[in-house]
N, C-alpha and C positions, 0 to 999 in steps of 0.2 A: 582277768580271764582265768578261770580255774582249770586245772588239768591234773592228771595223775602223773607221778614220776617216782623216781627212786632217790633217796638221800642217804648219805652216810652220817656217822656221828660227827660231833664238832666240839671245839674247845669250850664254847659257852652255849648254853641252850636255855630255853624257857620251859620250866616244868609247871604243870597246872595243878594247883592245890587250892581247893575251896574257891575256885574262880579267880585266884590271884596268880600272877606270873612271877616266878623266882628264877634267878640265874644260878646255874650250877656249873662249876668248872669241871671239864673232862677233856682229856687230850683226844683230838680227833679233828675232823673237818666236816663242814656242812656242804660238801661238794654235791651238787645235784647232777647225778649221772645222766638224767634225761637231757639236761642242758648241754652237757658235753656231747651227747649224741646229736643234738640238733646243730651244734657247731660243726659236726662232721658231715651230717647228711641232710640237714634242713628239715627237722621234724615239724609238724603242722600245728597251727593254732590261729586264734583270732586276736585282734588288738584289745588291750585293756584300757579302760578309761578311768584314771585315778583322780582323786580330789586331793589337793594339797592343803595342809594346815600348818606346816612348820615354817613360819615366816622367816625366821632368822636364817635357816638353811637356804631358802629360796633366794633371799637377798644376797647371801654369800655367793651362791652359784651364779647369780645374775651378773656378776662382775665379768664372767667370761664372755668372749665374743666369738660366735660361730661364723660370722660373715655370711656370704651367699652360698656356701657349699652345702648347707644342710647337715653337715657333720657335727657331732657333739665334741666339745672340747674335753681334753683330758685334765685331771686335777693338776693344780699348779705345783704340787709337791715334787721336788726334784731329787728325792732320795733314790738310792740304788734300787729299791723294791717298789718304787712308785710306778704306776701304769706307763707314764711317759717313757721311762727308762727301760722297763721290762719289754714293752711292745717294740720299741725301737731296736733293742740289742739282742733280744732272746726269742721272740715269737717265731715259730716254724724252724727252730734249731733243735739239734739233738741234745740229749742230757749233758754229755761232756761239754758241748759248746755253750750250753746255758750256764753251767757251773763256772766256766771260765769267763764268760761275758759279764756275769753278775757277781762273781766272787762269792758264791754260795756253795754249800755242800748238800747235795740231795742224796742222803744215805738211806739204807734199808731201815735204820732206826726211826727215820722221819716219815716213812712210807705209810700211807693210809691203806690198810689191807682191803677195804671195801671198794675204794675208788681207783686205787692204783696210783694216785697222785702223791706228791711229796709236800709235806707241810712245813712251812717256815713261819716263825713268829715275825710280826712286823708292826710298825707304827706309821701308817701312811695316811696323810690328811686328805679328806674329801670335803673341804670347806670346814663346816662346824663339827664334823664327826670324823673319826679315824678308824681305819680297818686294823684289826689286831692279828690277823693270820692270813697267810696266802697259800693257796694250794696250786702247785704246778702239775698240770695234767698233760701227759704225753700219749700220742696215739699215731696210727698210720693214716696217711691221707688215702691210700689205696691198699687193699688187702695184700696185693702182691709186693708192696714196698718192703724193703729190708729195715729201714730206719724208723724209729719212733720219734716224732717231732713234737715240740711243745705247741699244742693247738688251742689250749685254753688255760686261763688263770682265773681263780676265784678269790675275790677279796671279801673276807668275812668280818662282820661288824657285831659289836656288843651294844645293846640298848637296855635301859632300865626296865622298860616294859615293851611288850610286843606292839602295842598301839603306837608308841613313840617311834619304833623302827618303821612301821608301816607309813606313818605320816611323814617321816623324814625322807623316805624313798620317794613318796608321792611328790614332795616339795622339790627334791632334786630333779626329778623327771620334768615337772612342770616348768621349773626355772630354765632347763635346757630348751624346752619347746619355746618358751617366751623369748629366748635369745636367738632363735632361728634354727635350732637343730630339728631335723625332720624325723618324727617317730616312724620307724619302718616295720613295726610289729606286723601289720596287716600284709605288707608286701613280702616280708621275710617268711611268714608262715602261710600255709594254704587256708582255704575257707571250708575245709571238710570236717573240722574237729568238733564244732558245735560247743565250744567252751562258753562258760557263763562269765559275764562281766561283773566285777565287784567294784562299786564306786566308793565304798567306805570300808573302814576296818571292821565295823560291826557286821556288814554284809558278808565280807570275806570270812570272818570268824565263824558265823553261823553256817554259811555255805560250805566252807572247808570241812567243818566238823561233820556235817551231814553227809557230804560226799565220801569222806574218809571212813566214816562208820559203815557205809554201804560197801565200799570197795576194799577196805583194809589197806589202801595205798595212800601215800602222802598226796596232798593237793598243792599245786604250785600256781602262784600268781605272777605272771610276767607283767610287772608294773609298766614297763616300757622297754623298747629296744631301739637303739640308734646305731648308726655307723660312725666309727672313728675316722675311717678312711674307706677307700673302695673295697678293701679286703679284710676289714676288722670290725667286729660287732661289739657293742656294749649293751648288756642286758641287766636291768634292775630286777632281781628275782626275790620274791617273798614266798615262803613255804610253810605249810602246816603239816607236821607229822605227829601221830598220836603218841609216840614214845619219845619225842624230842621237843615238842612244842613248836614255837614259831622261829623261823630261821631267815636271816637277811644276808644276801650276797650280791655283789656287783661282779658279773662275769665279763671278761674280755676274751673274745675267741676269734680264731682265724676262720673266716668264711671261705672254706676250701672250694666252694662252688664258684667263687669269684676269683680267688687268688690262691695259688698253690706254691708260689715261689718261696724259697728258703731265706729268711732274714728280711728285716725291714730297714736295716741301716743303709 
């Protein structure tokens, strides 16, 4: 499902030259501000129907068991910056609390001026692929609140081609569905947005370019959205921006409409 959003720069991005995709290294993040906003206020959209082609990724992800809960499993990676540890120890905490819990330094030097998030290099395994950078995003649950809490984290990925990234995300999403995770995209977003569904990378590529050419804004594909638990979402996001190419991120966010408690430990 395509939609317009705002993106920041990122460490790696695909540049389009003569129809080919090339990776170019640049410090930054691919944080999708609209995704952060939807984590905070429940922005609207329709469900995406993706088709999977990355068999090895699907087989790897199929090892997880979601049971009867309908929740999606977290990656098995047990590292400090892996989702399992970050969500358990740091989500909904203040910056000093996050730094202490994860033993990281979120300094002004690592701050993304566009998103306001803090960028940290990482190597977190998601089955056959690994995230290379993590963006910590802090915000207020309510405008009158004094504290900024960690409400979203974005795991950024590098792929050789944009199509590989698209197909990998589709495979990961389908594998989660096959193992019992319930896709909540339709329930999470409202029905008033009129987003276009893209079933293949070619369709998204053509549709995103056309949409972006008309609007001048990036086009975002929510491949799928699941719940990790009652108060935490997991969204596979694929984005096209004219000045950045194609961007792939897995976002974990506190669904403040369901749970506003501080800390998951």
